[in-house]
DSSP file (Angstrom, degrees, kcal/mol; ACC not computed):
  #  RESIDUE AA STRUCTURE BP1 BP2  ACC     N-H-->O    O-->H-N    N-H-->O    O-->H-N    TCO  KAPPA ALPHA  PHI   PSI    X-CA   Y-CA   Z-CA
    1    1 A M              0   0    0      0, 0.0     2,-0.1     0, 0.0     0, 0.0   0.000 360.0 360.0 360.0 127.3  174.9  168.1   93.0
    2    2 A P        -     0   0    0      0, 0.0     2,-0.4     0, 0.0     0, 0.0  -0.360 360.0-119.1 -69.6 147.1  172.6  165.0   93.0
    3    3 A V        -     0   0    0     -2,-0.1     2,-0.3     1,-0.0     0, 0.0  -0.726  27.7-141.1 -86.0 130.7  170.6  164.3   96.2
    4    4 A E        -     0   0    0     -2,-0.4    -1,-0.0     1,-0.1     0, 0.0  -0.690  17.0-112.2 -93.8 146.3  171.5  160.9   97.7
    5    5 A D        -     0   0    0     -2,-0.3     3,-0.1     1,-0.1    -1,-0.1  -0.439  42.1 -99.8 -68.4 147.4  168.9  158.6   99.3
    6    6 A P        -     0   0    0      0, 0.0    -1,-0.1     0, 0.0     0, 0.0  -0.342  50.3 -88.5 -64.9 152.8  169.3  158.2  103.0
    7    7 A P        -     0   0    0      0, 0.0     2,-0.5     0, 0.0    -3,-0.0  -0.310  40.3-130.8 -63.1 146.1  171.1  155.0  104.1
    8    8 A V        -     0   0    0     -3,-0.1     2,-1.2     2,-0.0     3,-0.1  -0.846  10.4-130.4-100.6 131.8  168.8  151.9  104.5
    9    9 A D    >   -     0   0    0     -2,-0.5     3,-1.2     1,-0.2    -1,-0.0  -0.694  24.0-174.0 -81.3  99.6  169.2  149.9  107.7
   10   10 A E  T 3  S+     0   0    0     -2,-1.2    -1,-0.2     1,-0.3    -2,-0.0   0.621  77.8  63.9 -73.3 -12.4  169.4  146.4  106.2
   11   11 A T  T 3  S+     0   0    0      2,-0.1    -1,-0.3    -3,-0.1    -2,-0.1   0.660  83.1  89.8 -84.3 -15.4  169.3  144.8  109.6
   12   12 A R  S <  S-     0   0    0     -3,-1.2    34,-0.0     1,-0.1     2,-0.0  -0.706  80.8-128.1 -83.6 123.0  165.8  146.0  110.2
   13   13 A P        -     0   0    0      0, 0.0     2,-0.3     0, 0.0    36,-0.1  -0.316  17.6-140.7 -68.2 153.6  163.2  143.6  109.0
   14   14 A T        +     0   0    0      2,-0.1     2,-0.0    -2,-0.0     0, 0.0  -0.697  63.1  10.8-106.5 165.5  160.4  144.7  106.7
   15   15 A G  S    S-     0   0    0     -2,-0.3     0, 0.0     2,-0.0     0, 0.0  -0.329  97.8 -65.8  67.6-150.0  156.8  143.6  106.8
   16   16 A F        -     0   0    0      4,-0.1     3,-0.1     1,-0.1    -2,-0.1  -0.923  52.8 -81.5-138.0 160.4  155.6  141.6  109.8
   17   17 A P    >   -     0   0    0      0, 0.0     3,-2.2     0, 0.0    -1,-0.1  -0.195  63.1 -81.6 -60.2 153.7  156.3  138.1  111.3
   18   18 A S  T 3  S+     0   0    0      1,-0.3     3,-0.1     3,-0.0     0, 0.0  -0.322 118.0  16.0 -56.6 132.2  154.5  135.2  109.8
   19   19 A G  T >  S+     0   0    0      1,-0.3     3,-1.9    -3,-0.1    -1,-0.3   0.393  85.6 155.6  84.6  -3.3  150.9  134.9  111.2
   20   20 A F  T <  S+     0   0    0     -3,-2.2    -1,-0.3     1,-0.3     3,-0.1  -0.369  71.3   4.6 -62.1 128.5  150.9  138.4  112.5
   21   21 A G  T 3  S+     0   0    0      1,-0.3     2,-0.4    -2,-0.1    -1,-0.3   0.439  97.8 130.5  80.6  -0.6  147.4  139.8  112.8
   22   22 A R    <   +     0   0    0     -3,-1.9     4,-0.4     4,-0.1    -1,-0.3  -0.713  52.9  25.2 -92.3 137.2  145.8  136.5  111.8
   23   23 A G  S  > S-     0   0    0     -2,-0.4     4,-2.6     3,-0.1     5,-0.2  -0.048  97.0 -78.9  93.9 160.2  143.0  135.1  113.9
   24   24 A S  H  > S+     0   0    0      1,-0.2     4,-2.4     2,-0.2     5,-0.2   0.879 127.1  49.5 -67.4 -39.4  140.6  136.8  116.2
   25   25 A R  H  > S+     0   0    0      2,-0.2     4,-2.3     1,-0.2    -1,-0.2   0.919 114.3  46.0 -65.7 -42.0  143.0  137.3  119.2
   26   26 A E  H  > S+     0   0    0     -4,-0.4     4,-2.8     2,-0.2    -2,-0.2   0.915 112.5  50.4 -64.4 -43.9  145.7  138.7  117.0
   27   27 A A  H  X S+     0   0    0     -4,-2.6     4,-2.1     2,-0.2    -2,-0.2   0.905 111.6  48.2 -62.7 -41.4  143.2  141.0  115.2
   28   28 A D  H  X S+     0   0    0     -4,-2.4     4,-1.8     2,-0.2    -1,-0.2   0.927 113.1  47.2 -64.2 -44.6  141.9  142.3  118.6
   29   29 A A  H  X S+     0   0    0     -4,-2.3     4,-2.6     1,-0.2    -2,-0.2   0.896 110.9  52.3 -64.0 -40.4  145.4  142.9  119.9
   30   30 A L  H  X S+     0   0    0     -4,-2.8     4,-2.3     1,-0.2    -1,-0.2   0.884 105.9  54.4 -63.7 -39.3  146.4  144.6  116.6
   31   31 A L  H  X S+     0   0    0     -4,-2.1     4,-0.6     2,-0.2    -1,-0.2   0.916 111.2  44.7 -60.7 -43.7  143.4  146.9  116.9
   32   32 A V  H >< S+     0   0    0     -4,-1.8     3,-1.2     1,-0.2     4,-0.5   0.923 112.1  52.3 -67.2 -43.7  144.5  148.0  120.4
   33   33 A L  H >< S+     0   0    0     -4,-2.6     3,-1.4     1,-0.3    -2,-0.2   0.888 103.6  58.5 -57.7 -39.1  148.1  148.4  119.3
   34   34 A R  H 3< S+     0   0    0     -4,-2.3    -1,-0.3     1,-0.3    -2,-0.2   0.709 101.6  56.2 -66.1 -20.2  147.0  150.6  116.5
   35   35 A C  T << S+     0   0    0     -3,-1.2    -1,-0.3    -4,-0.6    -2,-0.2   0.572  80.1 112.5 -88.2 -10.5  145.4  153.0  119.0
   36   36 A L    <   -     0   0    0     -3,-1.4    35,-0.1    -4,-0.5    31,-0.0  -0.408  39.2-179.3 -71.2 137.8  148.6  153.6  121.0
   37   37 A L  S    S+     0   0    0     -2,-0.1    -1,-0.1     1,-0.1    30,-0.0   0.595  70.2  64.2-109.7 -16.4  150.0  157.1  120.8
   38   38 A G  S    S+     0   0    0     30,-0.1     2,-0.5     2,-0.1    29,-0.1   0.617  90.2  69.8 -89.0 -12.1  153.1  156.9  123.1
   39   39 A I  S    S-     0   0    0     29,-0.1    27,-0.0    28,-0.1    29,-0.0  -0.895  82.7-124.7-108.8 133.1  155.1  154.4  121.1
   40   40 A T     >  -     0   0    0     -2,-0.5     4,-2.8     1,-0.1     5,-0.2  -0.367  22.8-115.2 -72.6 154.7  156.6  155.4  117.7
   41   41 A P  H  > S+     0   0    0      0, 0.0     4,-2.6     0, 0.0     5,-0.2   0.897 117.0  50.3 -55.8 -41.0  155.7  153.3  114.7
   42   42 A R  H  > S+     0   0    0      2,-0.2     4,-2.4     1,-0.2     5,-0.2   0.923 112.1  46.5 -65.0 -43.2  159.4  152.2  114.3
   43   43 A T  H  > S+     0   0    0      2,-0.2     4,-2.4     1,-0.2    -1,-0.2   0.897 113.1  49.9 -65.9 -39.6  159.6  151.2  118.0
   44   44 A L  H  X S+     0   0    0     -4,-2.8     4,-2.7     2,-0.2    -2,-0.2   0.913 109.8  50.8 -63.7 -42.3  156.3  149.3  117.7
   45   45 A H  H  X S+     0   0    0     -4,-2.6     4,-2.1    -5,-0.2    -2,-0.2   0.916 111.1  48.3 -61.6 -43.7  157.5  147.6  114.6
   46   46 A D  H  X S+     0   0    0     -4,-2.4     4,-2.4     2,-0.2    -1,-0.2   0.912 111.5  50.6 -61.9 -42.4  160.7  146.5  116.4
   47   47 A L  H  X S+     0   0    0     -4,-2.4     4,-3.1     2,-0.2     5,-0.3   0.916 107.7  52.9 -61.5 -44.0  158.7  145.3  119.3
   48   48 A I  H  X S+     0   0    0     -4,-2.7     4,-2.9     1,-0.2    -1,-0.2   0.910 111.6  45.7 -59.0 -43.5  156.4  143.3  117.1
   49   49 A W  H  < S+     0   0    0     -4,-2.1    -1,-0.2     2,-0.2    -2,-0.2   0.892 114.5  48.2 -67.7 -38.4  159.5  141.5  115.5
   50   50 A R  H  < S+     0   0    0     -4,-2.4    -2,-0.2    -5,-0.2    -1,-0.2   0.916 120.8  35.9 -66.8 -42.2  161.0  140.9  118.9
   51   51 A E  H  < S-     0   0    0     -4,-3.1    -2,-0.2    -5,-0.2    -3,-0.2   0.796  97.7-140.0 -84.5 -30.2  157.8  139.5  120.4
   52   52 A G     <  +     0   0    0     -4,-2.9     2,-0.3    -5,-0.3    -3,-0.1   0.283  69.3  43.9  93.1 -11.3  156.6  137.8  117.3
   53   53 A S  S  > S-     0   0    0     -5,-0.1     4,-1.9     1,-0.1     5,-0.1  -0.986  78.7-114.8-158.0 163.4  152.9  138.5  117.5
   54   54 A A  H  > S+     0   0    0     -2,-0.3     4,-2.6     2,-0.2     5,-0.2   0.893 116.3  53.5 -67.7 -40.2  150.4  141.3  118.3
   55   55 A V  H  > S+     0   0    0      1,-0.2     4,-2.0     2,-0.2    -1,-0.2   0.934 111.9  43.7 -61.1 -47.3  149.2  139.4  121.4
   56   56 A A  H  > S+     0   0    0      2,-0.2     4,-2.2     1,-0.2    -1,-0.2   0.867 112.8  52.6 -67.4 -36.7  152.8  139.2  122.8
   57   57 A S  H  X S+     0   0    0     -4,-1.9     4,-2.1     2,-0.2    -2,-0.2   0.909 109.4  49.1 -65.0 -41.9  153.5  142.8  121.9
   58   58 A L  H  X S+     0   0    0     -4,-2.6     4,-2.7     1,-0.2    -2,-0.2   0.900 110.9  50.1 -63.6 -41.0  150.4  144.0  123.7
   59   59 A A  H  X S+     0   0    0     -4,-2.0     4,-2.0     2,-0.2    -2,-0.2   0.880 108.3  53.2 -64.7 -37.7  151.4  141.9  126.7
   60   60 A A  H  <>S+     0   0    0     -4,-2.2     5,-2.5     2,-0.2     6,-0.7   0.904 111.5  45.4 -65.0 -40.4  154.9  143.4  126.7
   61   61 A I  H ><5S+     0   0    0     -4,-2.1     3,-1.5     4,-0.2    -2,-0.2   0.940 113.1  49.7 -66.7 -46.9  153.5  146.9  126.7
   62   62 A G  H 3<5S+     0   0    0     -4,-2.7    -2,-0.2     1,-0.3    -1,-0.2   0.829 110.3  52.0 -60.0 -32.0  151.0  146.0  129.4
   63   63 A G  T 3<5S-     0   0    0     -4,-2.0    -1,-0.3    -5,-0.2    -2,-0.2   0.452 120.3-107.7 -85.9  -1.2  153.8  144.6  131.4
   64   64 A G  T < 5S+     0   0    0     -3,-1.5    -3,-0.2    -4,-0.3    -2,-0.1   0.519  86.0 119.3  92.8   4.6  156.0  147.7  131.1
   65   65 A A  S   <S+     0   0    0     -5,-2.5     2,-0.3    -6,-0.2    -4,-0.2   0.644  84.0   3.3 -78.7 -14.0  158.6  146.3  128.7
   66   66 A A  S    S+     0   0    0     -6,-0.7    -2,-0.3    -5,-0.2    -1,-0.1  -0.962  98.7  42.3-158.9 169.7  157.7  149.0  126.1
   67   67 A G  S    S-     0   0    0     -2,-0.3     2,-0.1   -29,-0.1   -28,-0.1  -0.085  80.9 -64.7  79.1 179.8  155.5  152.0  125.4
   68   68 A S     >  -     0   0    0      1,-0.1     4,-2.3   -29,-0.0     5,-0.2  -0.447  45.1-101.2 -99.1 172.3  154.7  154.9  127.7
   69   69 A D  H  > S+     0   0    0      1,-0.2     4,-2.3     2,-0.2     5,-0.2   0.900 126.3  52.1 -59.2 -40.1  152.8  155.1  131.0
   70   70 A N  H  > S+     0   0    0      2,-0.2     4,-2.6     1,-0.2    -1,-0.2   0.885 106.6  52.8 -65.5 -37.4  149.8  156.3  129.0
   71   71 A D  H  > S+     0   0    0      2,-0.2     4,-3.0     1,-0.2     5,-0.2   0.936 109.9  48.5 -60.4 -45.6  150.1  153.3  126.6
   72   72 A R  H  X S+     0   0    0     -4,-2.3     4,-2.0     1,-0.2    -2,-0.2   0.904 111.7  49.1 -63.0 -41.0  150.1  151.0  129.6
   73   73 A A  H  X S+     0   0    0     -4,-2.3     4,-1.9     2,-0.2    -1,-0.2   0.918 112.9  47.9 -64.0 -42.2  147.0  152.7  131.1
   74   74 A F  H  X S+     0   0    0     -4,-2.6     4,-3.4     1,-0.2    -2,-0.2   0.937 111.1  50.1 -63.4 -46.6  145.2  152.5  127.7
   75   75 A V  H  < S+     0   0    0     -4,-3.0    -1,-0.2     1,-0.2    -2,-0.2   0.862 111.2  50.5 -60.1 -36.6  146.1  148.8  127.3
   76   76 A T  H  < S+     0   0    0     -4,-2.0    -1,-0.2    -5,-0.2    -2,-0.2   0.881 121.8  31.0 -68.3 -38.7  144.8  148.1  130.8
   77   77 A D  H  < S+     0   0    0     -4,-1.9    -2,-0.2    -5,-0.1    -3,-0.2   0.759 100.2  89.4 -94.7 -27.4  141.5  149.9  130.2
   78   78 A A     <  -     0   0    0     -4,-3.4     3,-0.1    -5,-0.2   -46,-0.1  -0.376  50.6-167.4 -78.9 150.0  140.7  149.5  126.5
   79   79 A T     >  -     0   0    0      1,-0.1     4,-2.4    -2,-0.1     5,-0.2  -0.978  30.3-125.5-128.3 147.4  138.8  146.6  124.9
   80   80 A P  H  > S+     0   0    0      0, 0.0     4,-2.7     0, 0.0     5,-0.2   0.897 114.3  53.1 -55.6 -40.0  138.6  145.8  121.3
   81   81 A A  H  > S+     0   0    0      1,-0.2     4,-2.2     2,-0.2     5,-0.1   0.907 108.8  49.2 -63.5 -40.4  134.8  145.9  121.5
   82   82 A G  H  > S+     0   0    0      2,-0.2     4,-2.1     1,-0.2    -1,-0.2   0.889 111.2  49.2 -65.7 -39.1  134.9  149.4  123.1
   83   83 A I  H  X S+     0   0    0     -4,-2.4     4,-2.4     2,-0.2    -2,-0.2   0.923 111.2  49.5 -64.9 -44.3  137.3  150.6  120.3
   84   84 A R  H  X S+     0   0    0     -4,-2.7     4,-2.4     1,-0.2    -2,-0.2   0.889 109.3  52.5 -62.3 -38.3  135.0  149.2  117.6
   85   85 A E  H  X S+     0   0    0     -4,-2.2     4,-2.6     2,-0.2    -1,-0.2   0.917 109.2  49.4 -63.1 -43.0  132.0  150.9  119.3
   86   86 A C  H  X S+     0   0    0     -4,-2.1     4,-2.4     2,-0.2    -2,-0.2   0.906 110.7  50.4 -62.7 -40.7  133.8  154.2  119.2
   87   87 A L  H  X S+     0   0    0     -4,-2.4     4,-2.5     2,-0.2    -2,-0.2   0.906 110.9  48.7 -63.6 -40.5  134.7  153.7  115.6
   88   88 A Q  H  X S+     0   0    0     -4,-2.4     4,-2.4     2,-0.2    -2,-0.2   0.909 110.5  50.9 -66.0 -41.1  131.0  152.9  114.8
   89   89 A D  H  X S+     0   0    0     -4,-2.6     4,-2.4     2,-0.2    -2,-0.2   0.907 111.0  49.0 -60.7 -41.8  129.9  156.0  116.7
   90   90 A F  H  X S+     0   0    0     -4,-2.4     4,-2.8     2,-0.2     5,-0.2   0.912 109.2  52.3 -64.7 -42.1  132.4  158.1  114.8
   91   91 A K  H  X S+     0   0    0     -4,-2.5     4,-2.5     1,-0.2    -2,-0.2   0.921 111.0  47.5 -58.9 -44.4  131.1  156.6  111.5
   92   92 A S  H  X S+     0   0    0     -4,-2.4     4,-2.2     2,-0.2    -2,-0.2   0.910 111.8  50.3 -63.8 -42.2  127.6  157.5  112.5
   93   93 A H  H  X S+     0   0    0     -4,-2.4     4,-2.9     2,-0.2     5,-0.4   0.930 112.1  46.9 -61.3 -46.6  128.6  161.1  113.4
   94   94 A V  H  X S+     0   0    0     -4,-2.8     4,-2.2     1,-0.2    -2,-0.2   0.916 111.5  51.5 -62.3 -43.4  130.5  161.6  110.1
   95   95 A S  H  < S+     0   0    0     -4,-2.5    -1,-0.2    -5,-0.2    -2,-0.2   0.882 117.0  39.6 -62.2 -38.7  127.5  160.2  108.2
   96   96 A R  H  < S+     0   0    0     -4,-2.2     3,-0.3    -5,-0.2    -2,-0.2   0.894 126.8  30.0 -76.6 -41.9  125.1  162.6  109.9
   97   97 A H  H  < S+     0   0    0     -4,-2.9    -3,-0.2     1,-0.2    -2,-0.2   0.639 116.1  52.0-101.7 -16.1  127.1  165.7  110.1
   98   98 A W     <  +     0   0    0     -4,-2.2     2,-2.8    -5,-0.4    -1,-0.2  -0.394  66.6 176.0-114.7  54.4  129.4  165.6  107.1
   99   99 A N        +     0   0    0     -3,-0.3    -4,-0.1    -2,-0.1    -3,-0.1  -0.314  11.9 172.2 -65.4  76.1  126.8  165.1  104.5
  100  100 A L    >   -     0   0    0     -2,-2.8     3,-2.0     3,-0.1    -2,-0.1  -0.758  39.3-107.6 -91.5 130.0  129.2  165.2  101.6
  101  101 A P  T 3  S+     0   0    0      0, 0.0     3,-0.1     0, 0.0    -1,-0.1  -0.327 100.8   1.0 -57.3 127.8  127.7  164.3   98.2
  102  102 A G  T 3  S+     0   0    0      1,-0.2     2,-0.4    -2,-0.1    -3,-0.0   0.423 101.3 127.0  76.9  -1.7  129.0  160.9   97.1
  103  103 A A    <   -     0   0    0     -3,-2.0     2,-0.3    -5,-0.1    -1,-0.2  -0.706  34.4-177.5 -91.9 139.5  131.1  160.4  100.2
  104  104 A T        -     0   0    0     -2,-0.4     2,-0.6    -3,-0.1    -9,-0.0  -0.963  20.3-141.0-130.3 151.4  130.8  157.3  102.3
  105  105 A C        +     0   0    0     -2,-0.3     2,-0.2   -14,-0.1   -10,-0.1  -0.959  18.1 178.5-112.6 118.9  132.5  156.3  105.5
  106  106 A T              0   0    0     -2,-0.6    -1,-0.0     1,-0.1    -2,-0.0  -0.425 360.0 360.0-119.7  57.2  133.5  152.7  105.6
  107  107 A V              0   0    0     -2,-0.2    -1,-0.1   -20,-0.1   -19,-0.1   0.500 360.0 360.0 -70.0 360.0  135.1  152.3  109.0
């Protein structure tokens, strides 16, 4: 018996809204959104389409309209600069301690 593909929800948009992630404010908001652990990717995608931008989606989470309590706490405390600093620290750690031949870390 052949295996059938699961049904596709044709009402769910694919991709992202026009302009999503473009510009420095959008890029910063997208970086913070990408760090959230309490909201599922599908729910985040729906929120992005409902709100229309990363900045508005981040504000909705911060305002309690979506995400978990931990997401709201993270959004309140995190800064894009702080996240970038952590990524750079991780890159340095990997470069020093995982000295793999031919491997590079390009975070």
